[in-house]
PyMOL Python script that loads the backbone (N, CA, C, O; Angstrom):
from pymol import cmd

cmd.read_pdbstr("""\
ATOM      1  N   MET A   1      54.554 -57.685  13.163  1.00  0.00           N
ATOM      2  CA  MET A   1      54.371 -56.636  13.845  1.00  0.00           C
ATOM      3  C   MET A   1      53.445 -57.272  15.477  1.00  0.00           C
ATOM      4  O   MET A   1      53.601 -57.113  16.688  1.00  0.00           O
ATOM      5  N   HIS A   2      52.627 -57.911  14.716  1.00  0.00           N
ATOM      6  CA  HIS A   2      51.323 -58.013  15.731  1.00  0.00           C
ATOM      7  C   HIS A   2      52.605 -58.850  17.013  1.00  0.00           C
ATOM      8  O   HIS A   2      52.852 -58.149  17.994  1.00  0.00           O
ATOM      9  N   ASP A   3      53.200 -60.010  16.955  1.00  0.00           N
ATOM     10  CA  ASP A   3      53.743 -60.895  17.960  1.00  0.00           C
ATOM     11  C   ASP A   3      54.760 -59.561  18.463  1.00  0.00           C
ATOM     12  O   ASP A   3      54.817 -59.582  19.692  1.00  0.00           O
ATOM     13  N   ILE A   4      55.258 -58.861  18.110  1.00  0.00           N
ATOM     14  CA  ILE A   4      56.335 -58.022  18.639  1.00  0.00           C
ATOM     15  C   ILE A   4      55.438 -57.275  19.687  1.00  0.00           C
ATOM     16  O   ILE A   4      55.742 -57.180  20.876  1.00  0.00           O
ATOM     17  N   VAL A   5      53.858 -56.552  18.904  1.00  0.00           N
ATOM     18  CA  VAL A   5      53.623 -55.305  20.008  1.00  0.00           C
ATOM     19  C   VAL A   5      52.618 -56.532  20.820  1.00  0.00           C
ATOM     20  O   VAL A   5      51.551 -56.124  21.276  1.00  0.00           O
ATOM     21  N   ASP A   6      52.876 -57.643  20.949  1.00  0.00           N
ATOM     22  CA  ASP A   6      52.234 -58.485  22.048  1.00  0.00           C
ATOM     23  C   ASP A   6      53.226 -58.749  22.806  1.00  0.00           C
ATOM     24  O   ASP A   6      53.004 -58.765  24.017  1.00  0.00           O
ATOM     25  N   LEU A   7      54.445 -59.000  22.371  1.00  0.00           N
ATOM     26  CA  LEU A   7      55.191 -58.740  23.812  1.00  0.00           C
ATOM     27  C   LEU A   7      55.482 -57.601  24.278  1.00  0.00           C
ATOM     28  O   LEU A   7      55.912 -57.626  25.432  1.00  0.00           O
ATOM     29  N   GLU A   8      55.377 -56.315  23.646  1.00  0.00           N
ATOM     30  CA  GLU A   8      55.446 -55.024  24.576  1.00  0.00           C
ATOM     31  C   GLU A   8      54.681 -54.776  25.374  1.00  0.00           C
ATOM     32  O   GLU A   8      54.804 -54.091  26.389  1.00  0.00           O
ATOM     33  N   ARG A   9      53.481 -55.537  24.814  1.00  0.00           N
ATOM     34  CA  ARG A   9      52.103 -55.157  25.917  1.00  0.00           C
ATOM     35  C   ARG A   9      52.032 -55.666  26.733  1.00  0.00           C
ATOM     36  O   ARG A   9      51.258 -55.320  27.626  1.00  0.00           O
ATOM     37  N   ARG A  10      53.109 -57.154  26.859  1.00  0.00           N
ATOM     38  CA  ARG A  10      53.097 -58.122  27.980  1.00  0.00           C
ATOM     39  C   ARG A  10      54.611 -57.496  28.762  1.00  0.00           C
ATOM     40  O   ARG A  10      55.139 -58.155  29.657  1.00  0.00           O
ATOM     41  N   GLY A  11      55.058 -56.484  28.405  1.00  0.00           N
ATOM     42  CA  GLY A  11      56.132 -55.834  29.386  1.00  0.00           C
ATOM     43  C   GLY A  11      57.793 -56.920  28.744  1.00  0.00           C
ATOM     44  O   GLY A  11      58.817 -56.830  29.421  1.00  0.00           O
ATOM     45  N   LEU A  12      57.787 -57.598  27.782  1.00  0.00           N
ATOM     46  CA  LEU A  12      58.773 -58.192  27.156  1.00  0.00           C
ATOM     47  C   LEU A  12      59.566 -57.452  25.868  1.00  0.00           C
ATOM     48  O   LEU A  12      58.874 -57.581  24.858  1.00  0.00           O
ATOM     49  N   PRO A  13      60.902 -56.662  25.584  1.00  0.00           N
ATOM     50  CA  PRO A  13      61.297 -56.066  24.533  1.00  0.00           C
ATOM     51  C   PRO A  13      61.037 -57.257  23.354  1.00  0.00           C
ATOM     52  O   PRO A  13      61.021 -58.487  23.408  1.00  0.00           O
ATOM     53  N   GLY A  14      60.893 -56.532  22.550  1.00  0.00           N
ATOM     54  CA  GLY A  14      60.589 -57.267  21.257  1.00  0.00           C
ATOM     55  C   GLY A  14      61.493 -56.365  20.006  1.00  0.00           C
ATOM     56  O   GLY A  14      61.829 -55.224  20.324  1.00  0.00           O
ATOM     57  N   VAL A  15      61.742 -56.690  19.103  1.00  0.00           N
ATOM     58  CA  VAL A  15      62.583 -56.492  17.552  1.00  0.00           C
ATOM     59  C   VAL A  15      61.362 -56.740  16.600  1.00  0.00           C
ATOM     60  O   VAL A  15      60.777 -57.823  16.598  1.00  0.00           O
ATOM     61  N   PHE A  16      61.029 -55.778  15.856  1.00  0.00           N
ATOM     62  CA  PHE A  16      60.694 -56.658  14.545  1.00  0.00           C
ATOM     63  C   PHE A  16      61.919 -56.612  13.403  1.00  0.00           C
ATOM     64  O   PHE A  16      62.663 -55.634  13.482  1.00  0.00           O
ATOM     65  N   VAL A  17      62.158 -57.475  12.474  1.00  0.00           N
ATOM     66  CA  VAL A  17      63.048 -57.504  12.060  1.00  0.00           C
ATOM     67  C   VAL A  17      62.370 -58.187  10.579  1.00  0.00           C
ATOM     68  O   VAL A  17      61.675 -59.191  10.425  1.00  0.00           O
ATOM     69  N   ALA A  18      62.801 -57.360   9.765  1.00  0.00           N
ATOM     70  CA  ALA A  18      62.250 -57.591   8.311  1.00  0.00           C
ATOM     71  C   ALA A  18      63.676 -57.220   7.251  1.00  0.00           C
ATOM     72  O   ALA A  18      64.814 -56.830   7.514  1.00  0.00           O
ATOM     73  N   SER A  19      62.834 -57.621   5.714  1.00  0.00           N
ATOM     74  CA  SER A  19      63.919 -56.802   4.739  1.00  0.00           C
ATOM     75  C   SER A  19      63.239 -55.052   4.282  1.00  0.00           C
ATOM     76  O   SER A  19      62.068 -54.692   4.403  1.00  0.00           O
ATOM     77  N   ALA A  20      64.111 -54.436   3.888  1.00  0.00           N
ATOM     78  CA  ALA A  20      63.896 -53.115   3.407  1.00  0.00           C
ATOM     79  C   ALA A  20      62.556 -52.837   2.740  1.00  0.00           C
ATOM     80  O   ALA A  20      61.851 -51.855   2.975  1.00  0.00           O
ATOM     81  N   GLU A  21      62.289 -53.808   1.888  1.00  0.00           N
ATOM     82  CA  GLU A  21      61.588 -53.720   1.567  1.00  0.00           C
ATOM     83  C   GLU A  21      60.038 -53.196   2.140  1.00  0.00           C
ATOM     84  O   GLU A  21      59.344 -52.446   1.454  1.00  0.00           O
ATOM     85  N   PHE A  22      59.654 -53.640   3.333  1.00  0.00           N
ATOM     86  CA  PHE A  22      58.877 -53.438   4.112  1.00  0.00           C
ATOM     87  C   PHE A  22      58.449 -52.503   5.218  1.00  0.00           C
ATOM     88  O   PHE A  22      57.591 -52.408   6.096  1.00  0.00           O
ATOM     89  N   VAL A  23      59.556 -51.822   4.692  1.00  0.00           N
ATOM     90  CA  VAL A  23      59.845 -50.301   5.701  1.00  0.00           C
ATOM     91  C   VAL A  23      58.746 -49.424   5.843  1.00  0.00           C
ATOM     92  O   VAL A  23      58.771 -48.650   6.800  1.00  0.00           O
ATOM     93  N   ASP A  24      57.848 -49.402   5.116  1.00  0.00           N
ATOM     94  CA  ASP A  24      56.214 -48.312   4.896  1.00  0.00           C
ATOM     95  C   ASP A  24      55.605 -49.447   5.477  1.00  0.00           C
ATOM     96  O   ASP A  24      55.333 -49.184   6.648  1.00  0.00           O
ATOM     97  N   ALA A  25      55.286 -50.547   5.179  1.00  0.00           N
ATOM     98  CA  ALA A  25      54.305 -51.897   5.853  1.00  0.00           C
ATOM     99  C   ALA A  25      54.207 -51.444   6.983  1.00  0.00           C
ATOM    100  O   ALA A  25      53.330 -50.783   7.541  1.00  0.00           O
ATOM    101  N   ALA A  26      55.794 -52.096   7.502  1.00  0.00           N
ATOM    102  CA  ALA A  26      55.600 -51.867   9.021  1.00  0.00           C
ATOM    103  C   ALA A  26      55.921 -50.700   9.512  1.00  0.00           C
ATOM    104  O   ALA A  26      56.773 -51.061  10.324  1.00  0.00           O
ATOM    105  N   ILE A  27      55.866 -49.657   9.604  1.00  0.00           N
ATOM    106  CA  ILE A  27      55.468 -48.242   9.780  1.00  0.00           C
ATOM    107  C   ILE A  27      53.879 -48.130   9.827  1.00  0.00           C
ATOM    108  O   ILE A  27      53.408 -47.538  10.797  1.00  0.00           O
ATOM    109  N   ALA A  28      53.253 -48.501   9.136  1.00  0.00           N
ATOM    110  CA  ALA A  28      51.638 -48.324   8.903  1.00  0.00           C
ATOM    111  C   ALA A  28      51.193 -49.476   9.833  1.00  0.00           C
ATOM    112  O   ALA A  28      50.205 -49.127  10.479  1.00  0.00           O
ATOM    113  N   GLN A  29      51.509 -50.465  10.053  1.00  0.00           N
ATOM    114  CA  GLN A  29      51.419 -51.688  10.751  1.00  0.00           C
ATOM    115  C   GLN A  29      51.119 -51.250  11.981  1.00  0.00           C
ATOM    116  O   GLN A  29      50.035 -51.038  12.526  1.00  0.00           O
ATOM    117  N   SER A  30      52.664 -51.101  12.488  1.00  0.00           N
ATOM    118  CA  SER A  30      52.645 -50.191  13.980  1.00  0.00           C
ATOM    119  C   SER A  30      51.644 -49.326  14.159  1.00  0.00           C
ATOM    120  O   SER A  30      50.888 -49.579  15.097  1.00  0.00           O
ATOM    121  N   ASN A  31      51.390 -48.189  13.394  1.00  0.00           N
ATOM    122  CA  ASN A  31      50.801 -47.001  13.784  1.00  0.00           C
ATOM    123  C   ASN A  31      48.924 -47.554  13.825  1.00  0.00           C
ATOM    124  O   ASN A  31      48.018 -47.027  14.471  1.00  0.00           O
ATOM    125  N   ALA A  32      48.860 -48.568  13.041  1.00  0.00           N
ATOM    126  CA  ALA A  32      47.540 -48.824  13.213  1.00  0.00           C
ATOM    127  C   ALA A  32      47.342 -49.840  14.444  1.00  0.00           C
ATOM    128  O   ALA A  32      46.164 -50.033  14.746  1.00  0.00           O
ATOM    129  N   LEU A  33      48.354 -50.550  15.234  1.00  0.00           N
ATOM    130  CA  LEU A  33      47.896 -51.326  16.206  1.00  0.00           C
ATOM    131  C   LEU A  33      48.634 -50.372  17.244  1.00  0.00           C
ATOM    132  O   LEU A  33      49.442 -50.966  17.959  1.00  0.00           O
ATOM    133  N   GLY A  34      48.566 -49.615  17.365  1.00  0.00           N
ATOM    134  CA  GLY A  34      48.967 -48.233  18.270  1.00  0.00           C
ATOM    135  C   GLY A  34      50.327 -48.342  18.806  1.00  0.00           C
ATOM    136  O   GLY A  34      50.479 -47.926  19.954  1.00  0.00           O
ATOM    137  N   PHE A  35      51.373 -48.837  18.175  1.00  0.00           N
ATOM    138  CA  PHE A  35      52.549 -48.880  18.575  1.00  0.00           C
ATOM    139  C   PHE A  35      53.692 -48.044  17.886  1.00  0.00           C
ATOM    140  O   PHE A  35      54.859 -48.396  17.712  1.00  0.00           O
ATOM    141  N   PRO A  36      53.045 -46.762  17.508  1.00  0.00           N
ATOM    142  CA  PRO A  36      54.092 -46.331  16.408  1.00  0.00           C
ATOM    143  C   PRO A  36      55.796 -46.140  16.822  1.00  0.00           C
ATOM    144  O   PRO A  36      56.425 -45.382  16.084  1.00  0.00           O
ATOM    145  N   ASP A  37      56.274 -46.559  17.549  1.00  0.00           N
ATOM    146  CA  ASP A  37      57.788 -46.528  18.312  1.00  0.00           C
ATOM    147  C   ASP A  37      58.106 -47.711  18.241  1.00  0.00           C
ATOM    148  O   ASP A  37      59.336 -47.762  18.240  1.00  0.00           O
ATOM    149  N   VAL A  38      57.589 -48.875  18.171  1.00  0.00           N
ATOM    150  CA  VAL A  38      57.995 -49.961  18.158  1.00  0.00           C
ATOM    151  C   VAL A  38      59.491 -50.616  17.659  1.00  0.00           C
ATOM    152  O   VAL A  38      59.614 -50.503  16.440  1.00  0.00           O
ATOM    153  N   ALA A  39      60.203 -51.017  18.062  1.00  0.00           N
ATOM    154  CA  ALA A  39      61.472 -50.750  17.809  1.00  0.00           C
ATOM    155  C   ALA A  39      61.751 -52.160  16.206  1.00  0.00           C
ATOM    156  O   ALA A  39      61.224 -53.258  16.026  1.00  0.00           O
ATOM    157  N   ARG A  40      62.578 -51.542  15.545  1.00  0.00           N
ATOM    158  CA  ARG A  40      62.261 -52.017  13.621  1.00  0.00           C
ATOM    159  C   ARG A  40      63.728 -52.060  13.733  1.00  0.00           C
ATOM    160  O   ARG A  40      64.463 -51.345  14.413  1.00  0.00           O
ATOM    161  N   VAL A  41      64.027 -53.052  12.922  1.00  0.00           N
ATOM    162  CA  VAL A  41      65.606 -53.607  12.492  1.00  0.00           C
ATOM    163  C   VAL A  41      65.297 -53.889  10.897  1.00  0.00           C
ATOM    164  O   VAL A  41      64.326 -54.607  10.659  1.00  0.00           O
ATOM    165  N   PHE A  42      65.944 -53.449   9.955  1.00  0.00           N
ATOM    166  CA  PHE A  42      65.600 -54.155   8.846  1.00  0.00           C
ATOM    167  C   PHE A  42      67.056 -54.344   7.700  1.00  0.00           C
ATOM    168  O   PHE A  42      68.016 -53.583   7.579  1.00  0.00           O
ATOM    169  N   THR A  43      66.769 -55.618   6.986  1.00  0.00           N
ATOM    170  CA  THR A  43      67.644 -56.251   6.345  1.00  0.00           C
ATOM    171  C   THR A  43      68.182 -55.451   5.124  1.00  0.00           C
ATOM    172  O   THR A  43      67.591 -54.428   4.776  1.00  0.00           O
ATOM    173  N   PRO A  44      69.421 -55.943   4.384  1.00  0.00           N
ATOM    174  CA  PRO A  44      68.678 -55.636   2.812  1.00  0.00           C
ATOM    175  C   PRO A  44      67.761 -56.781   2.507  1.00  0.00           C
ATOM    176  O   PRO A  44      67.549 -57.839   3.100  1.00  0.00           O
ATOM    177  N   HIS A  45      67.057 -56.016   0.903  1.00  0.00           N
ATOM    178  CA  HIS A  45      66.457 -56.953   0.183  1.00  0.00           C
ATOM    179  C   HIS A  45      66.553 -57.520  -1.001  1.00  0.00           C
ATOM    180  O   HIS A  45      67.089 -56.608  -1.630  1.00  0.00           O
ATOM    181  N   PRO A  46      66.430 -58.271  -1.650  1.00  0.00           N
ATOM    182  CA  PRO A  46      65.485 -59.254  -1.000  1.00  0.00           C
ATOM    183  C   PRO A  46      66.731 -60.313  -0.436  1.00  0.00           C
ATOM    184  O   PRO A  46      67.938 -60.361  -0.671  1.00  0.00           O
ATOM    185  N   ILE A  47      65.741 -61.192   0.492  1.00  0.00           N
ATOM    186  CA  ILE A  47      66.277 -62.343   0.943  1.00  0.00           C
ATOM    187  C   ILE A  47      66.135 -63.549   0.247  1.00  0.00           C
ATOM    188  O   ILE A  47      67.070 -64.350   0.259  1.00  0.00           O
ATOM    189  N   GLN A  48      65.066 -63.803  -0.378  1.00  0.00           N
ATOM    190  CA  GLN A  48      64.725 -65.409  -0.764  1.00  0.00           C
ATOM    191  C   GLN A  48      65.735 -65.884  -1.552  1.00  0.00           C
ATOM    192  O   GLN A  48      65.638 -67.103  -1.688  1.00  0.00           O
ATOM    193  N   ASP A  49      66.898 -65.283  -2.268  1.00  0.00           N
ATOM    194  CA  ASP A  49      67.487 -66.171  -3.312  1.00  0.00           C
ATOM    195  C   ASP A  49      69.257 -65.981  -2.295  1.00  0.00           C
ATOM    196  O   ASP A  49      70.279 -66.102  -2.970  1.00  0.00           O
ATOM    197  N   ARG A  50      69.389 -65.721  -0.875  1.00  0.00           N
ATOM    198  CA  ARG A  50      70.339 -65.142  -0.374  1.00  0.00           C
ATOM    199  C   ARG A  50      71.034 -66.860   0.024  1.00  0.00           C
ATOM    200  O   ARG A  50      70.338 -67.736   0.538  1.00  0.00           O
ATOM    201  N   THR A  51      72.382 -67.031  -0.317  1.00  0.00           N
ATOM    202  CA  THR A  51      72.717 -68.216   0.647  1.00  0.00           C
ATOM    203  C   THR A  51      72.609 -68.165   2.069  1.00  0.00           C
ATOM    204  O   THR A  51      72.125 -67.271   2.763  1.00  0.00           O
ATOM    205  N   ASP A  52      73.063 -69.118   2.364  1.00  0.00           N
ATOM    206  CA  ASP A  52      73.472 -69.145   4.001  1.00  0.00           C
ATOM    207  C   ASP A  52      74.178 -68.504   4.497  1.00  0.00           C
ATOM    208  O   ASP A  52      74.053 -68.240   5.693  1.00  0.00           O
ATOM    209  N   ASP A  53      75.364 -67.933   3.604  1.00  0.00           N
ATOM    210  CA  ASP A  53      76.809 -67.291   4.324  1.00  0.00           C
ATOM    211  C   ASP A  53      75.958 -65.860   3.745  1.00  0.00           C
ATOM    212  O   ASP A  53      76.158 -64.964   4.565  1.00  0.00           O
ATOM    213  N   GLU A  54      75.351 -65.524   2.955  1.00  0.00           N
ATOM    214  CA  GLU A  54      74.910 -64.346   2.680  1.00  0.00           C
ATOM    215  C   GLU A  54      73.773 -63.856   4.042  1.00  0.00           C
ATOM    216  O   GLU A  54      73.912 -62.767   4.598  1.00  0.00           O
ATOM    217  N   MET A  55      72.864 -64.676   4.372  1.00  0.00           N
ATOM    218  CA  MET A  55      72.090 -64.627   5.474  1.00  0.00           C
ATOM    219  C   MET A  55      72.524 -64.128   6.506  1.00  0.00           C
ATOM    220  O   MET A  55      72.189 -63.086   7.068  1.00  0.00           O
ATOM    221  N   ARG A  56      73.636 -65.223   6.892  1.00  0.00           N
ATOM    222  CA  ARG A  56      74.492 -64.884   8.204  1.00  0.00           C
ATOM    223  C   ARG A  56      75.416 -63.187   8.084  1.00  0.00           C
ATOM    224  O   ARG A  56      75.716 -62.443   9.018  1.00  0.00           O
ATOM    225  N   ALA A  57      75.680 -62.994   6.577  1.00  0.00           N
ATOM    226  CA  ALA A  57      76.074 -61.911   6.734  1.00  0.00           C
ATOM    227  C   ALA A  57      75.339 -61.092   6.961  1.00  0.00           C
ATOM    228  O   ALA A  57      75.767 -60.103   7.556  1.00  0.00           O
ATOM    229  N   TYR A  58      74.036 -61.155   6.612  1.00  0.00           N
ATOM    230  CA  TYR A  58      72.969 -59.935   7.148  1.00  0.00           C
ATOM    231  C   TYR A  58      72.617 -60.112   8.487  1.00  0.00           C
ATOM    232  O   TYR A  58      72.645 -59.080   9.157  1.00  0.00           O
ATOM    233  N   ALA A  59      72.253 -61.272   9.133  1.00  0.00           N
ATOM    234  CA  ALA A  59      72.279 -61.154  10.632  1.00  0.00           C
ATOM    235  C   ALA A  59      73.345 -60.508  11.497  1.00  0.00           C
ATOM    236  O   ALA A  59      73.082 -59.739  12.422  1.00  0.00           O
ATOM    237  N   ASP A  60      74.753 -60.931  11.077  1.00  0.00           N
ATOM    238  CA  ASP A  60      75.963 -59.776  11.707  1.00  0.00           C
ATOM    239  C   ASP A  60      75.737 -58.577  11.601  1.00  0.00           C
ATOM    240  O   ASP A  60      75.837 -57.838  12.581  1.00  0.00           O
ATOM    241  N   LEU A  61      75.353 -58.085  10.284  1.00  0.00           N
ATOM    242  CA  LEU A  61      74.927 -56.764  10.295  1.00  0.00           C
ATOM    243  C   LEU A  61      74.047 -56.372  11.072  1.00  0.00           C
ATOM    244  O   LEU A  61      74.121 -55.292  11.659  1.00  0.00           O
ATOM    245  N   ALA A  62      73.235 -57.064  11.173  1.00  0.00           N
ATOM    246  CA  ALA A  62      71.563 -56.493  12.051  1.00  0.00           C
ATOM    247  C   ALA A  62      72.004 -56.657  13.574  1.00  0.00           C
ATOM    248  O   ALA A  62      71.520 -55.951  14.459  1.00  0.00           O
ATOM    249  N   TYR A  63      73.135 -57.825  13.857  1.00  0.00           N
ATOM    250  CA  TYR A  63      73.220 -57.748  15.407  1.00  0.00           C
ATOM    251  C   TYR A  63      73.352 -56.854  16.265  1.00  0.00           C
ATOM    252  O   TYR A  63      72.546 -56.952  17.191  1.00  0.00           O
ATOM    253  N   ASP A  64      74.086 -55.980  16.325  1.00  0.00           N
ATOM    254  CA  ASP A  64      73.643 -54.835  16.880  1.00  0.00           C
ATOM    255  C   ASP A  64      72.917 -54.145  17.195  1.00  0.00           C
ATOM    256  O   ASP A  64      72.630 -53.830  18.350  1.00  0.00           O
ATOM    257  N   ALA A  65      72.191 -53.537  15.586  1.00  0.00           N
ATOM    258  CA  ALA A  65      71.212 -52.922  15.919  1.00  0.00           C
ATOM    259  C   ALA A  65      69.722 -53.479  16.614  1.00  0.00           C
ATOM    260  O   ALA A  65      68.755 -52.737  16.787  1.00  0.00           O
ATOM    261  N   ILE A  66      69.762 -55.242  17.044  1.00  0.00           N
ATOM    262  CA  ILE A  66      68.776 -55.779  17.522  1.00  0.00           C
ATOM    263  C   ILE A  66      69.033 -55.672  19.122  1.00  0.00           C
ATOM    264  O   ILE A  66      68.169 -55.300  19.916  1.00  0.00           O
ATOM    265  N   VAL A  67      70.462 -56.087  19.503  1.00  0.00           N
ATOM    266  CA  VAL A  67      70.779 -55.648  20.273  1.00  0.00           C
ATOM    267  C   VAL A  67      70.593 -54.484  21.485  1.00  0.00           C
ATOM    268  O   VAL A  67      70.442 -54.659  22.694  1.00  0.00           O
ATOM    269  N   ALA A  68      70.655 -53.303  20.752  1.00  0.00           N
ATOM    270  CA  ALA A  68      70.583 -52.207  21.264  1.00  0.00           C
ATOM    271  C   ALA A  68      68.612 -51.694  21.335  1.00  0.00           C
ATOM    272  O   ALA A  68      67.958 -51.030  22.139  1.00  0.00           O
ATOM    273  N   SER A  69      68.360 -52.229  20.394  1.00  0.00           N
ATOM    274  CA  SER A  69      66.647 -52.089  20.575  1.00  0.00           C
ATOM    275  C   SER A  69      66.177 -52.337  21.217  1.00  0.00           C
ATOM    276  O   SER A  69      65.127 -51.769  21.517  1.00  0.00           O
ATOM    277  N   ILE A  70      66.865 -53.790  22.111  1.00  0.00           N
ATOM    278  CA  ILE A  70      66.260 -54.509  23.083  1.00  0.00           C
ATOM    279  C   ILE A  70      66.592 -54.003  24.430  1.00  0.00           C
ATOM    280  O   ILE A  70      65.798 -53.928  25.368  1.00  0.00           O
ATOM    281  N   THR A  71      68.111 -53.588  24.443  1.00  0.00           N
ATOM    282  CA  THR A  71      68.400 -53.128  25.591  1.00  0.00           C
ATOM    283  C   THR A  71      68.503 -51.735  26.119  1.00  0.00           C
ATOM    284  O   THR A  71      69.031 -51.312  27.147  1.00  0.00           O
ATOM    285  N   THR A  72      67.780 -51.048  25.026  1.00  0.00           N
ATOM    286  CA  THR A  72      67.597 -49.253  25.499  1.00  0.00           C
ATOM    287  C   THR A  72      66.141 -48.852  25.393  1.00  0.00           C
ATOM    288  O   THR A  72      65.796 -47.702  25.662  1.00  0.00           O
TER     289      THR A  72
END
""", "prot")
cmd.dss("prot")
cmd.show_as("cartoon", "prot")
cmd.util.cbc("prot")
cmd.orient("prot")
């Protein structure tokens, strides 16, 4: 989250991407950093034991939301 906030402060669009396990933590952290509306996209959880093909499928599912978050 710190990296995304840093990008936003520099005027560069950024999107925080994490697995769904971290929704509450991401909200708390972005609020604490003074950026409550920072763009966030969440993938299914867990990811550590996913195959490469499963990770590509997660990325494919998140792609449109990530692009939309950067461009709007």
